[in-house]
N, C-alpha and C positions, 0 to 999 in steps of 0.2 A: 479881174484877177489881180491879187496883190503881188507886187514885186518884193522879193526878199532883199533886205539890206545886205549888201556884200559884207561878208565877214572879213575882218582885216587878216591879211596873210601873215602868218607867223614866220618870222625870220628864223633861219636855221641857227642853232646855238653857236656862239663864238667860243673857240677853244684856242688858248695860247699855250704853246709848248716851249719851255725854257731850257736853254743849254746852260753850261757852266757859267759863262760870262753874264748872261742875262740874269741868272739866279744870284750871282755875286753882286751885280749892280743893285738888285732889289734889296739884298741883305745890307748893303752899304748905304741904302737910302736914296738911291738915284731917283729923282723926281719923275722921270718918264716911266720907269719901271713901276714905281709906286702907283702911278696913275693907272697903269694896266691892271695891277693887283686890285685897285679900287673897284674896277668893273666887276671883278670876281666877288669882292666883298658885297657888292650890291646885287649879285645874282645875274649880272648881265653877261658873264663869261665864265668859263672854267679855265683854270690854270693847271697845267700838268707838267711833270718832269719825271725823270727816272731816278731810282735809288742811287745809281752810280753817279749821277750828276750831283746829288747831295754830297756825296763823298768828295768828288772832284772839286766842288765849289767851297769846301770848308776852308775857313780862314780863322786861325786861332785868335786874331785880334778882335773878332766880332763876339759880342756877348751872346750868351745862351738865350736870353730874353728876345733879342733881335731875331735870332734864328727861329725861335718858336713863333714869333709874330708872323714872319714871312711864311713859314710852313703851315700856319693855320689858314692861309689863304690859297693853298694849292693842294693838289692831289698828287700823290706819288704812285705811279703806275706799278702794278705787279709785273715782275719779269720772271719768266720761267723758260722751259725748254723751247716752247713754240716761238716765243719772242726772240730768243737767242738764235733759233734756226732761221727765222725771218731776217734778222739783222745780218746773219752770215750770207744769206742769199742776196740781200741788197748789196753787200760789199762785193760779192762775186760779180753781180750784174753791172756794177759800176767800175769793175776792175781795180778795186781798192783792197788793201789788206793791212793787217798789223794794228798795234795798239793805238796808233795815231787816229785811226778812224773808228775804233770799236765803239766808243760811247756815242759818237755821232750816228752810227748805224742803229744802235739800240733806240736812240731818240727818234730817228726816222721811222723805225718800226712802231713806236708808240704814236707818233704823229699820224701814221697811216691808219691806225685803229680808231681814231677819234671820229665822231660824227659831227657834221656841221662845217662852219667856216673855220678852217684850221690855219693858224699862223705860227711859224716856228721863229722864235727870237734867238739869234745866234751871232757869234763873232766869226763863225766858219761858214759864211754864205756859200762859197763855191762847193765845199764838201756836201753840205746839206742839200743844195739844189740837185746834186747828182744822185741823191738817195731818196728823194720824195717826188711824187708826181707833180705836174704843173698845177693841179687843183689846190695844192698846199702852198700858201704864201710863205716865203722865207724872207725875214726882215733882219737887217744888220743892226746890232747893238754896239 
């Protein structure tokens, strides 16, 4: 009887979720963030952010071409009532409230929806760690 060659195990997809600071670094050409975006360009990862993060990260000193280049390498998640409701519940569960945490909560809701190995790149590590499960890696930028 022939033994079947073991099929290589497919790794779960890598997903990077960017907060405002991570996105700003990418737009400004930070080498580390550009390297992460490079994985997405090669199809080795998906990069996701929220529409609110795009607005928050806007800097008038950056050219439209630069923004377009970065945006071409990421997915902007659709946000509706369900995501807003989930973000509100996350804030309540973490005993947080107010505009200071609102975008972080939406980003956490987006991160929770992703399939695979999820990493959130953020300057607000403490806040995001309170809003996502331990299965999601939170990395400081």
